[in-house]
C-alpha positions as semicolon CSV with decimal commas, in nm:
position;residue;x (nm);y (nm);z (nm)
1;M;9,526;9,996;14,339
2;S;9,697;10,280;14,158
3;S;9,579;10,636;14,210
4;N;9,492;10,635;13,840
5;A;9,244;10,353;13,888
6;F;8,900;10,344;14,045
7;S;8,648;10,094;14,182
8;F;8,333;9,988;14,008
9;A;8,008;10,020;14,205
10;N;7,814;9,871;13,916
11;T;7,980;9,654;13,653
12;K;7,660;9,558;13,474
13;C;7,706;9,605;13,100
14;T;7,463;9,818;12,905
15;E;7,317;9,706;12,571
16;L;7,409;9,950;12,296
17;N;7,268;10,048;11,962
18;F;7,433;10,173;11,647
19;M;7,443;10,548;11,616
20;N;7,188;10,751;11,430
21;A;7,236;10,894;11,082
22;A;7,397;11,210;11,217
23;L;7,725;11,021;11,266
24;T;7,781;10,811;10,957
25;F;8,015;10,524;10,879
26;A;8,256;10,517;10,586
27;Q;8,154;10,359;10,256
28;S;8,358;10,106;10,064
29;D;8,514;10,219;9,735
30;E;8,829;10,152;9,533
31;F;9,052;10,311;9,800
32;H;8,857;10,231;10,118
33;L;8,848;9,874;10,244
34;V;8,562;9,861;10,494
35;A;8,502;9,561;10,720
36;S;8,285;9,484;11,020
37;N;8,493;9,182;11,120
38;L;8,864;9,123;11,152
39;P;9,047;8,833;10,987
40;K;9,046;8,517;11,195
41;D;9,424;8,526;11,170
42;L;9,544;8,873;11,273
43;N;9,863;8,819;11,074
44;F;9,646;8,930;10,783
45;M;9,582;9,275;10,925
46;P;9,725;9,560;10,716
47;S;10,094;9,639;10,741
48;L;10,178;10,009;10,778
49;A;10,527;10,147;10,726
50;N;10,720;10,441;10,587
51;G;11,058;10,293;10,498
52;H;11,196;10,377;10,842
53;L;10,950;10,211;11,082
54;G;10,680;9,952;11,028
55;F;10,417;9,752;11,214
56;T;10,114;9,534;11,157
57;V;9,787;9,681;11,281
58;F;9,692;9,531;11,621
59;G;10,026;9,348;11,624
60;D;10,277;9,349;11,909
61;A;10,586;9,449;11,708
62;I;10,747;9,757;11,561
63;Y;11,041;9,712;11,325
64;F;11,316;9,956;11,233
65;N;11,476;9,966;10,887
66;G;11,810;9,787;10,890
67;V;11,805;9,673;11,253
68;Y;11,860;9,299;11,296
69;N;11,959;9,082;11,588
70;G;12,126;8,742;11,581
71;E;12,438;8,593;11,431
72;A;12,453;8,457;11,074
73;G;12,145;8,246;10,997
74;N;11,985;8,346;11,326
75;S;11,974;8,710;11,219
76;R;11,622;8,848;11,201
77;R;11,448;9,182;11,230
78;A;11,480;9,310;11,585
79;R;11,138;9,350;11,744
80;L;11,043;9,652;11,952
81;P;10,724;9,614;12,161
82;N;10,437;9,800;11,995
83;N;10,333;10,059;12,254
84;L;10,088;10,211;12,006
85;N;9,870;9,902;12,010
86;L;9,600;10,045;12,238
87;T;9,254;9,929;12,338
88;I;8,989;10,132;12,516
89;E;8,706;10,078;12,763
90;V;8,430;10,330;12,836
91;F;8,267;10,392;13,175
92;S;8,001;10,630;13,295
93;E;8,036;10,819;13,623
94;H;7,718;10,885;13,818
95;L;7,695;10,963;14,189
96;R;8,046;10,823;14,242
97;A;7,943;10,492;14,085
98;Y;8,099;10,356;13,768
99;R;7,932;10,153;13,498
100;Q;8,123;9,992;13,211
101;Y;7,967;10,010;12,869
102;Q;7,984;9,721;12,632
103;L;8,124;9,867;12,315
104;P;7,919;9,807;12,000
105;P;8,033;9,642;11,679
106;T;8,320;9,818;11,511
107;Q;8,367;9,944;11,160
108;Y;8,726;9,903;11,039
109;V;8,858;10,101;10,744
110;M;9,189;10,067;10,563
111;N;9,225;10,396;10,377
112;L;9,462;10,314;10,092
113;K;9,447;10,658;9,936
114;D;9,557;10,843;10,249
115;G;9,760;10,568;10,410
116;Y;9,599;10,509;10,749
117;F;9,391;10,252;10,937
118;Q;9,086;10,369;11,128
119;W;8,824;10,201;11,340
120;Q;8,501;10,353;11,468
121;Q;8,231;10,266;11,719
122;N;7,908;10,450;11,781
123;L;7,732;10,386;12,107
124;T;7,425;10,520;12,281
125;V;7,492;10,600;12,646
126;S;7,149;10,749;12,718
127;L;6,842;10,862;12,535
128;G;6,953;11,121;12,285
129;D;7,324;11,091;12,367
130;T;7,524;10,908;12,098
131;V;7,900;10,883;12,133
132;Q;8,127;10,835;11,833
133;I;8,464;10,682;11,915
134;T;8,722;10,700;11,635
135;Q;9,075;10,562;11,653
136;R;9,336;10,605;11,382
137;I;9,690;10,477;11,342
138;Y;9,952;10,538;11,074
139;A;10,321;10,553;10,991
140;H;10,384;10,912;10,890
141;R;10,519;10,951;10,537
142;Y;10,680;11,293;10,586
143;F;10,778;11,270;10,952
144;N;10,907;10,923;10,884
145;R;11,066;10,871;11,225
146;A;10,715;10,892;11,369
147;L;10,425;10,654;11,428
148;I;10,093;10,812;11,522
149;Y;9,795;10,687;11,726
150;E;9,494;10,918;11,760
151;L;9,171;10,889;11,958
152;S;8,878;11,119;11,897
153;I;8,548;11,115;12,085
154;N;8,244;11,318;11,983
155;R;7,896;11,302;12,128
156;T;7,560;11,456;12,054
157;S;7,486;11,573;12,409
158;N;7,690;11,648;12,721
159;Q;7,477;11,523;13,009
160;E;7,701;11,252;13,153
161;T;8,062;11,224;13,262
162;L;8,247;10,946;13,074
163;L;8,577;10,785;13,159
164;I;8,786;10,629;12,881
165;K;9,048;10,379;12,985
166;L;9,348;10,327;12,756
167;E;9,549;10,007;12,782
168;Q;9,863;9,908;12,595
169;N;9,891;9,567;12,433
170;S;10,262;9,583;12,357
171;G;10,329;9,212;12,377
172;N;10,613;9,044;12,559
173;K;10,948;9,201;12,628
174;S;11,178;9,223;12,329
175;E;11,388;8,914;12,263
176;A;11,622;9,118;12,044
177;F;11,689;9,438;12,239
178;D;11,816;9,528;12,581
179;I;11,588;9,822;12,661
180;Q;11,640;10,037;12,968
181;E;11,366;9,963;13,219
182;K;11,292;10,322;13,320
183;P;11,283;10,591;13,054
184;S;11,461;10,919;13,093
185;N;11,233;11,222;13,087
186;I;11,317;11,535;12,889
187;N;11,046;11,803;12,861
188;N;10,779;11,538;12,933
189;F;10,917;11,312;12,659
190;F;10,985;10,956;12,763
191;I;11,312;10,832;12,611
192;Y;11,426;10,471;12,592
193;K;11,759;10,344;12,469
194;A;11,755;10,001;12,304
195;L;12,063;9,798;12,210
196;T;12,056;9,480;12,002
197;R;12,204;9,178;12,175
198;Q;12,400;9,012;11,894
199;V;12,578;9,137;11,585
200;E;12,519;8,960;11,256
201;D;12,882;8,908;11,160
202;R;13,179;9,032;11,360
203;Q;13,386;9,106;11,051
204;F;13,127;9,334;10,892
205;Q;12,942;9,459;11,202
206;T;13,166;9,556;11,490
207;Q;12,899;9,709;11,716
208;P;12,538;9,625;11,800
209;S;12,266;9,855;11,668
210;V;12,131;10,127;11,895
211;V;11,784;10,277;11,870
212;Y;11,640;10,564;12,070
213;I;11,264;10,547;12,118
214;I;11,075;10,856;12,232
215;E;10,710;10,875;12,334
216;N;10,507;11,181;12,426
217;D;10,319;10,993;12,698
218;C;10,381;10,700;12,928
219;I;10,085;10,471;12,986
220;P;10,124;10,273;13,310
221;P;10,061;9,897;13,319
222;E;9,723;9,948;13,486
223;G;9,613;10,184;13,208
224;K;9,548;10,555;13,164
225;F;9,216;10,730;13,213
226;L;9,076;11,019;13,014
227;K;8,765;11,208;13,131
228;L;8,491;11,351;12,912
229;K;8,321;11,577;13,164
230;N;7,960;11,676;13,195
231;G;7,918;11,970;12,960
232;Q;8,202;11,856;12,730
233;K;8,115;11,717;12,387
234;T;8,460;11,632;12,243
235;L;8,782;11,475;12,361
236;S;9,101;11,395;12,174
237;Y;9,423;11,217;12,258
238;R;9,729;11,116;12,063
239;L;10,023;10,895;12,140
240;I;10,330;10,952;11,925
241;L;10,640;10,738;11,900
242;T;10,957;10,850;11,725
243;A;11,273;10,645;11,681
244;D;11,617;10,680;11,530
245;H;11,976;10,568;11,577
246;K;12,051;10,921;11,699
247;K;11,870;11,060;12,001
248;Q;11,876;11,417;11,871
249;V;11,714;11,310;11,544
250;A;11,432;11,134;11,728
251;L;11,391;11,433;11,962
252;K;11,372;11,680;11,676
253;E;11,115;11,463;11,503
254;M;10,899;11,453;11,816
255;R;10,915;11,830;11,866
256;N;10,836;11,895;11,500
257;V;10,542;11,652;11,502
258;L;10,392;11,806;11,816
259;S;10,405;12,152;11,661
260;F;10,123;12,039;11,428
261;S;9,761;11,985;11,523
262;S;9,623;11,637;11,459
263;Q;9,453;11,752;11,139
264;E;9,760;11,939;11,016
265;L;9,974;11,635;11,088
266;L;9,736;11,408;10,900
267;N;9,725;11,651;10,607
268;K;10,104;11,648;10,588
269;H;10,092;11,268;10,571
270;T;9,813;11,243;10,315
271;Q;9,985;11,494;10,087
272;E;10,270;11,246;10,044
273;W;10,030;10,966;9,953
274;E;9,843;11,196;9,716
275;R;10,174;11,264;9,543
276;F;10,241;10,891;9,517
277;W;9,902;10,804;9,367
278;G;9,944;11,090;9,122
279;N;10,268;10,931;9,008
280;F;10,139;10,574;8,961
281;H;9,791;10,428;8,949
282;I;9,599;10,149;8,775
283;E;9,237;10,241;8,705
284;I;8,984;9,962;8,652
285;E;8,641;10,010;8,501
286;G;8,397;9,728;8,565
287;S;8,513;9,560;8,887
288;L;8,527;9,728;9,227
289;V;8,678;9,417;9,388
290;L;8,963;9,394;9,137
291;S;9,024;9,766;9,172
292;Q;9,051;9,729;9,550
293;I;9,286;9,432;9,516
294;I;9,513;9,624;9,279
295;N;9,518;9,939;9,492
296;A;9,582;9,739;9,808
297;G;9,868;9,553;9,640
298;I;10,025;9,877;9,522
299;F;9,985;10,033;9,866
300;Y;10,128;9,741;10,065
301;L;10,425;9,719;9,828
302;A;10,493;10,093;9,828
303;N;10,446;10,169;10,196
304;S;10,750;9,964;10,301
305;L;10,971;10,186;10,085
306;P;11,136;10,511;10,200
307;S;10,950;10,840;10,195
308;P;11,069;11,039;9,890
309;T;11,024;11,361;10,090
310;S;11,092;11,362;10,463
311;N;11,140;11,602;10,751
312;Q;11,494;11,479;10,808
313;R;11,728;11,302;10,571
314;N;11,650;10,933;10,525
315;N;11,884;10,674;10,668
316;P;12,029;10,419;10,422
317;Y;11,768;10,167;10,311
318;Y;11,835;9,801;10,391
319;G;11,638;9,615;10,130
320;L;11,283;9,499;10,070
321;S;11,204;9,159;10,216
322;P;10,921;8,934;10,091
323;T;10,685;9,044;10,370
324;G;10,796;9,406;10,400
325;L;10,927;9,628;10,675
326;A;10,631;9,568;10,908
327;R;10,719;9,202;10,958
328;G;11,035;8,999;11,009
329;Q;11,064;8,827;11,344
330;L;10,918;8,495;11,236
331;D;11,062;8,230;11,007
332;A;10,738;8,266;10,810
333;D;10,833;8,631;10,758
334;Y;11,165;8,517;10,609
335;Q;11,320;8,694;10,909
336;G;11,305;9,025;10,721
337;H;11,579;8,918;10,479
338;S;11,621;9,016;10,114
339;F;11,609;8,746;9,844
340;W;11,582;8,729;9,465
341;D;11,223;8,834;9,529
342;T;11,338;9,196;9,526
343;E;11,514;9,193;9,191
344;I;11,294;8,954;8,991
345;W;10,946;8,997;9,136
346;M;10,921;9,342;9,292
347;L;11,171;9,578;9,130
348;P;11,021;9,557;8,776
349;I;10,703;9,715;8,918
350;I;10,863;9,942;9,178
351;T;11,064;10,113;8,902
352;H;10,735;10,255;8,773
353;F;10,627;10,365;9,119
354;N;10,944;10,569;9,156
355;T;11,274;10,508;8,977
356;D;11,462;10,635;9,282
357;W;11,319;10,348;9,485
358;S;11,469;10,095;9,246
359;R;11,793;10,291;9,243
360;G;11,796;10,265;9,623
361;L;11,726;9,891;9,622
362;L;12,017;9,834;9,386
363;K;12,234;10,058;9,603
364;Y;12,156;9,825;9,893
365;R;12,331;9,551;9,694
366;F;12,613;9,782;9,592
367;D;12,680;9,881;9,954
368;R;12,724;9,512;10,042
369;L;12,972;9,439;9,764
370;K;13,262;9,377;10,003
371;A;13,062;9,110;10,180
372;A;12,975;8,954;9,842
373;N;13,346;8,953;9,751
374;Y;13,415;8,780;10,080
375;N;13,138;8,525;10,018
376;A;13,291;8,437;9,682
377;M;13,643;8,406;9,818
378;A;13,530;8,200;10,118
379;T;13,363;7,947;9,886
380;G;13,654;7,928;9,643
381;Y;13,542;8,165;9,364
382;R;13,629;8,505;9,222
383;G;13,426;8,821;9,201
384;A;13,109;8,889;9,400
385;R;12,881;8,611;9,519
386;F;12,570;8,762;9,674
387;P;12,401;8,558;9,945
388;W;12,068;8,385;9,898
389;E;11,948;8,573;10,208
390;S;12,085;8,915;10,295
391;A;12,017;9,142;10,591
392;F;12,235;9,407;10,758
393;T;12,587;9,312;10,651
394;G;12,543;9,125;10,323
395;V;12,692;8,798;10,450
396;E;12,492;8,478;10,407
397;V;12,213;8,468;10,667
398;T;12,004;8,177;10,541
399;N;11,827;7,995;10,823
400;P;12,039;7,707;10,966
401;C;11,756;7,471;10,868
402;C;11,840;7,493;10,500
403;P;12,213;7,507;10,418
404;E;12,163;7,356;10,070
405;V;11,954;7,660;9,972
406;A;12,238;7,898;10,052
407;Q;12,492;7,676;9,879
408;Q;12,299;7,608;9,559
409;Q;12,061;7,894;9,478
410;I;12,339;8,085;9,313
411;H;12,111;8,238;9,051
412;I;12,061;8,526;9,300
413;S;12,381;8,693;9,178
414;A;12,276;8,670;8,814
415;D;11,930;8,795;8,913
416;I;12,086;9,114;9,045
417;V;12,250;9,176;8,708
418;L;11,917;9,113;8,535
419;A;11,769;9,381;8,760
420;L;12,050;9,619;8,660
421;Q;11,970;9,551;8,296
422;H;11,598;9,610;8,343
423;F;11,658;9,931;8,536
424;Y;11,890;10,063;8,267
425;A;11,652;9,962;7,987
426;V;11,376;10,163;8,159
427;T;11,576;10,469;8,267
428;H;11,863;10,479;8,016
429;D;12,073;10,639;8,288
430;E;12,426;10,602;8,150
431;S;12,589;10,784;8,438
432;W;12,442;10,536;8,686
433;L;12,523;10,244;8,455
434;C;12,891;10,332;8,423
435;G;12,918;10,377;8,799
436;T;12,706;10,154;9,022
437;G;12,584;9,934;8,736
438;W;12,927;9,859;8,596
439;I;13,089;9,780;8,930
440;L;12,814;9,538;9,030
441;A;12,783;9,374;8,686
442;S;13,158;9,323;8,644
443;E;13,213;9,180;8,992
444;I;12,920;8,941;8,955
445;A;13,033;8,839;8,605
446;E;13,368;8,733;8,749
447;F;13,190;8,511;8,999
448;L;12,969;8,360;8,730
449;I;13,255;8,258;8,499
450;S;13,448;8,117;8,792
451;R;13,143;7,907;8,886
452;V;13,085;7,741;8,545
453;T;13,248;7,419;8,424
454;W;13,378;7,376;8,067
455;N;13,311;7,048;7,887
456;T;13,609;6,999;7,656
457;T;13,422;6,753;7,435
458;T;13,119;6,970;7,359
459;D;13,295;7,305;7,408
460;L;12,999;7,414;7,621
461;Y;12,979;7,557;7,971
462;H;12,774;7,396;8,247
463;V;12,658;7,504;8,594
464;E;12,669;7,207;8,827
465;N;12,527;7,125;9,169
466;V;12,264;7,397;9,190
467;M;11,905;7,455;9,289
468;G;11,681;7,664;9,066
469;P;11,360;7,844;9,163
470;D;11,202;7,499;9,200
471;E;11,325;7,425;9,550
472;D;11,190;7,070;9,541
473;H;11,496;6,968;9,338
474;N;11,844;7,027;9,474
475;H;12,191;6,914;9,369
476;V;12,093;6,929;9,002
477;N;12,312;7,016;8,706
478;D;12,228;7,279;8,446
479;N;11,906;7,416;8,585
480;A;11,753;7,592;8,284
481;Y;11,664;7,912;8,469
482;T;12,007;7,937;8,632
483;N;12,194;7,878;8,305
484;V;11,990;8,135;8,112
485;A;12,019;8,386;8,395
486;F;12,399;8,336;8,384
487;K;12,394;8,381;8,006
488;K;12,187;8,700;8,017
489;A;12,392;8,846;8,301
490;L;12,723;8,783;8,125
491;E;12,593;8,934;7,801
492;F;12,483;9,246;7,984
493;A;12,812;9,277;8,173
494;S;12,995;9,259;7,839
495;F;12,764;9,526;7,697
496;V;12,830;9,758;7,991
497;S;13,203;9,711;7,942
498;S;13,171;9,806;7,576
499;L;12,959;10,110;7,651
500;C;13,155;10,247;7,942
501;W;13,514;10,131;7,891
502;N;13,541;9,969;7,547
503;Q;13,555;9,593;7,517
504;T;13,837;9,421;7,708
505;E;13,978;9,071;7,717
506;Q;13,785;9,024;8,039
507;S;13,454;9,119;7,879
508;K;13,529;8,898;7,577
509;A;13,572;8,607;7,817
510;W;13,232;8,681;7,970
511;L;13,070;8,689;7,627
512;N;13,240;8,365;7,524
513;V;13,094;8,181;7,824
514;A;12,751;8,333;7,758
515;Q;12,751;8,223;7,396
516;K;12,853;7,869;7,487
517;M;12,620;7,819;7,782
518;F;12,452;7,479;7,777
519;L;12,071;7,477;7,782
520;P;11,892;7,147;7,859
521;Y;11,639;7,078;7,582
522;N;11,431;6,776;7,480
523;E;11,441;6,783;7,100
524;S;11,180;6,510;7,044
525;K;10,921;6,683;7,263
526;D;11,043;7,034;7,182
527;Y;11,060;7,171;7,535
528;H;11,320;7,287;7,784
529;L;11,412;7,046;8,059
530;E;11,403;7,212;8,398
531;Y;11,749;7,064;8,455
532;A;11,972;6,803;8,297
533;G;11,809;6,466;8,356
534;Y;11,461;6,600;8,434
535;E;11,199;6,336;8,357
536;T;10,879;6,454;8,193
537;G;10,592;6,451;8,439
538;E;10,801;6,493;8,752
539;R;10,624;6,727;8,999
540;I;10,781;7,066;9,077
541;K;10,723;7,336;9,339
542;Q;10,685;7,653;9,132
543;A;10,756;7,831;8,804
544;D;11,109;7,757;8,686
545;A;11,167;7,663;8,323
546;I;10,864;7,866;8,206
547;L;11,046;8,177;8,329
548;L;11,275;8,147;8,026
549;G;10,996;8,304;7,820
550;F;10,919;8,576;8,072
551;P;11,079;8,740;8,261
552;L;11,408;8,618;8,106
553;Q;11,279;8,682;7,751
554;L;11,494;8,413;7,591
555;D;11,453;8,394;7,215
556;M;11,283;8,068;7,123
557;A;11,023;7,928;6,886
558;N;10,662;7,989;6,987
559;T;10,598;7,615;6,975
560;T;10,879;7,550;7,222
561;R;10,747;7,812;7,458
562;Y;10,395;7,673;7,434
563;N;10,523;7,322;7,504
564;D;10,712;7,448;7,808
565;L;10,387;7,591;7,942
566;M;10,175;7,285;7,869
567;I;10,422;7,041;8,022
568;Y;10,491;7,235;8,340
569;E;10,137;7,354;8,411
570;N;10,038;6,992;8,474
571;V;10,317;6,919;8,721
572;T;10,337;7,239;8,928
573;R;10,203;7,168;9,274
574;A;9,892;7,349;9,396
575;S;10,071;7,487;9,702
576;G;10,306;7,692;9,485
577;P;10,338;8,068;9,542
578;A;10,106;8,316;9,372
579;M;10,360;8,460;9,127
580;T;10,390;8,120;8,958
581;W;10,039;8,158;8,814
582;S;10,100;8,522;8,720
583;M;10,394;8,408;8,508
584;F;10,180;8,142;8,342
585;A;9,934;8,421;8,256
586;I;10,198;8,643;8,093
587;N;10,354;8,360;7,898
588;F;10,022;8,222;7,773
589;L;9,930;8,571;7,650
590;D;10,258;8,584;7,461
591;V;10,184;8,260;7,277
592;G;9,826;8,362;7,198
593;F;9,616;8,163;7,446
594;K;9,414;8,429;7,628
595;T;9,160;8,188;7,778
596;K;9,437;8,003;7,958
597;A;9,601;8,334;8,051
598;D;9,275;8,457;8,206
599;H;9,247;8,136;8,409
600;Y;9,597;8,178;8,551
601;F;9,556;8,553;8,607
602;L;9,258;8,482;8,833
603;K;9,433;8,184;8,993
604;G;9,725;8,415;9,074
605;F;9,527;8,616;9,328
606;E;9,180;8,479;9,404
607;D;9,289;8,219;9,659
608;Y;9,582;8,420;9,794
609;I;9,407;8,731;9,925
610;R;9,233;8,754;10,260
611;P;8,911;8,941;10,189
612;E;8,886;9,191;10,474
613;F;9,182;9,416;10,387
614;K;9,311;9,247;10,071
615;V;9,630;9,125;10,241
616;W;9,822;8,861;10,046
617;S;9,937;8,519;10,161
618;E;10,232;8,337;10,008
619;T;10,014;8,031;9,955
620;S;9,646;7,972;9,885
621;F;9,384;7,932;10,158
622;Y;9,450;7,562;10,194
623;F;9,818;7,590;10,290
624;K;10,025;7,779;10,546
625;G;10,239;8,062;10,417
626;S;10,376;8,409;10,479
627;S;10,149;8,707;10,542
628;N;10,168;9,037;10,352
629;F;10,348;8,854;10,072
630;L;10,485;9,136;9,861
631;T;10,651;8,893;9,621
632;G;10,310;8,766;9,511
633;I;10,189;9,123;9,471
634;G;10,487;9,201;9,249
635;G;10,416;8,904;9,022
636;F;10,046;8,994;9,007
637;L;10,113;9,356;8,908
638;Q;10,366;9,239;8,649
639;S;10,093;9,026;8,490
640;I;9,892;9,345;8,435
641;L;10,172;9,569;8,308
642;Y;10,383;9,317;8,115
643;G;10,103;9,079;8,028
644;Y;9,768;9,242;7,959
645;A;9,905;9,591;7,887
646;G;10,165;9,429;7,658
647;I;10,465;9,638;7,760
648;R;10,826;9,517;7,746
649;F;11,165;9,685;7,785
650;H;11,473;9,595;7,582
651;L;11,811;9,718;7,468
652;D;11,850;9,711;7,091
653;P;12,174;9,607;6,912
654;N;12,283;9,972;6,909
655;G;12,242;10,006;7,284
656;R;11,926;10,214;7,273
657;S;11,660;10,159;7,536
658;Q;11,330;10,047;7,391
659;M;10,978;10,029;7,527
660;L;10,790;9,775;7,316
661;L;10,411;9,802;7,305
662;K;10,271;9,468;7,197
663;Q;9,908;9,380;7,143
664;S;9,714;9,454;7,461
665;H;9,432;9,252;7,614
666;L;9,151;9,331;7,854
667;L;9,171;9,186;8,200
668;P;8,902;8,922;8,260
669;A;8,546;9,056;8,296
670;I;8,624;9,429;8,295
671;K;8,540;9,709;8,051
672;T;8,867;9,905;8,028
673;F;9,177;9,966;8,233
674;T;9,443;10,236;8,242
675;V;9,797;10,220;8,376
676;K;9,913;10,572;8,467
677;G;10,278;10,637;8,539
678;I;10,464;10,397;8,308
679;K;10,823;10,518;8,326
680;F;11,060;10,520;8,030
681;G;11,366;10,735;7,979
682;N;11,286;11,020;8,213
683;A;10,931;11,038;8,078
684;S;10,599;10,909;8,210
685;F;10,315;10,758;8,007
686;A;9,960;10,633;8,049
687;L;9,816;10,340;7,857
688;T;9,442;10,279;7,831
689;V;9,333;9,935;7,709
690;F;8,990;9,913;7,544
691;G;8,991;9,553;7,423
692;N;9,013;9,381;7,086
693;G;9,373;9,496;7,055
694;N;9,280;9,866;7,082
695;S;9,463;10,095;7,319
696;L;9,574;10,455;7,362
697;L;9,918;10,565;7,483
698;T;9,948;10,922;7,608
699;C;10,250;11,122;7,721
700;L;10,201;11,247;8,076
701;S;10,541;11,416;8,088
702;L;10,854;11,413;7,876
703;G;11,195;11,476;8,020
704;S;11,518;11,592;7,861
705;L;11,597;11,255;7,700
706;P;11,472;11,256;7,337
707;L;11,235;10,970;7,252
708;E;11,105;10,852;6,917
709;L;10,825;10,628;6,795
710;I;10,899;10,348;6,550
711;G;10,645;10,135;6,367
712;K;10,373;10,383;6,278
713;T;10,545;10,531;5,975
714;Q;10,854;10,457;5,769
715;Q;11,048;10,723;5,956
716;P;11,081;10,760;6,334
717;I;10,851;11,018;6,493
718;V;10,999;11,233;6,768
719;L;10,765;11,244;7,067
720;T;10,646;11,582;7,189
721;D;10,451;11,699;7,492
722;N;10,091;11,580;7,520
723;C;10,141;11,316;7,253
724;A;9,868;11,054;7,200
725;I;9,924;10,732;7,007
726;T;9,633;10,511;6,903
727;L;9,716;10,142;6,869
728;K;9,503;9,888;6,681
729;N;9,632;9,530;6,685
730;E;9,985;9,648;6,615
731;T;10,325;9,651;6,778
732;V;10,519;9,974;6,804
733;T;10,838;10,077;6,981
734;I;10,939;10,390;7,166
735;Q;11,313;10,425;7,197
736;T;11,583;10,662;7,302
737;S;11,687;10,843;6,987
738;E;12,054;10,902;7,049
739;F;12,306;10,648;6,921
740;T;12,513;10,477;7,186
741;S;12,728;10,170;7,134
742;K;12,652;9,826;6,997
743;L;12,522;9,549;7,218
């Protein structure tokens, strides 16, 4: 037995009672998710991250932004064992005998406002002696190379010596890293060097990834013991892990973190979350549960993204996968890869969290342009073909199980251009557009026109042998979503050319293909076929053709759009992902059927959220799916902002950015709601929805870009600080006031 261990003279467990009122438990509110039981499936524990490191609470893995192991389709996030996953046992020491206490029920709290997970137990060790045990864990938002575990013990008397045993539950050895067995020790810091075992692609990654992990304590396999002595009322302990590609960066982070007390360190962390919630928030009056679900969704989506303010400069960000930075080893986690989920489902909301986050996500694509050029060339096309699944290098890393997905889901490249368009419509950042935006849009446009086929008889362009969002149907021709995405992307690329460089023969060719893009349509039934040859009534996996209305915003008759919805709602399988129903909600609102919209709004989250900590699943309770499904969260939040709040972003024929405020609607069964932090231009707005088409738009801050209101009077009204605009069953537009070029 180790010298750190001891023998037990009496192992009989003691029955314990909950603490008295002097040591109180937390109360549930819109930002505090309080539970007395854990989910049956611990995959649905909260995910905590800071854009650099991430983990799932009580999980055995820590993940590092941009670090993958495995070649091509076997690439997946590289798992580090989670040494911060600690459990404790409590013993009393009396006359050299030791008695283990049975710990009482636990209260678990996910604090969304301050960004940490805490669990607390209150036990009675003797008459009049109550011990409060509090454990807290978080990914620090300012010291973003650091993960923090803290233990605090407080008791009401000091009559008995207690021993607290800490044990690590780190999981198995890493399958992805070679980690040195014995750490080096510098100033009582324990330093490990970890090297990934396989590169993703030898052409674009010449060396494996290296990570230095530093801990301020080393807990032996048999555990570590802390002593709360007779006469001592409090005890505290913290285990800190820092990690970076560079040892000196990780060392500096550790030294800086340890220069703060636990409370100072927590305050530094919570200040960053306070700044975030001050920048974006959705307030709900009338439903605590819905408020918790919304706040949890915002938190889980935001906490995987990089800290805007950090102790040391952020490393490049490597994309937002469907289950976030805290997951990625499993196939069910999509291996930590980036898909169209980022551009279509998440980015339209993230832009309002922080425009720099969206800028960074688009830069991730830009930085992998050479790999996209290679992908296009290797498959016989021009320009830039972005992979269906992307990780470290930007080459195709789709799982070997599903080659047809990588070959046929080519709408991903057009989706990236649609994200460029949305970002520009919101920010009106011409400098960015004529740099990053133009390069990406033009390279992708070249791929798109090299991928289409011209029918000489009809003089129309077709996209053959593809798979649309509905993955139940492969090898189809002219998938409606894919064709319209191509059309919209080519139109935007032509616009960017006109704005930044004047129109060229190249951009005219893009526009010609866009204008002659074939769209499958059943004239007798007045609806869009999902693909050429689709038979009415055929079952589909998820939203596909209905996306033409939103988010693609294709001009069409209201009757056609309604028919699309009615036909496809009856054939979409129940196991489809959550964002399918969110899109039905938005589109039904647009065609004036609020009752149906309300049904699908509720369907879009009620069966997808595990109740304890409001963690999302990709599929409803009755089916297996991914945990912490950020894609579903993105679709859900879009249904609030772009559906019930009635907000849309466009570019007008003169190239001005426009924020359209359509008729708003109350969310089901609530009194009012307010979206704070709607970004447009370099301004920020709040919209309060009262119901019956009544709402109030207020200016939270106006930047240097002049904005004007159209629709209230015959002449545009220039917006000024502290503006307030009352809307009553009307549609108005806020637009950038300077003239640019024609679309």
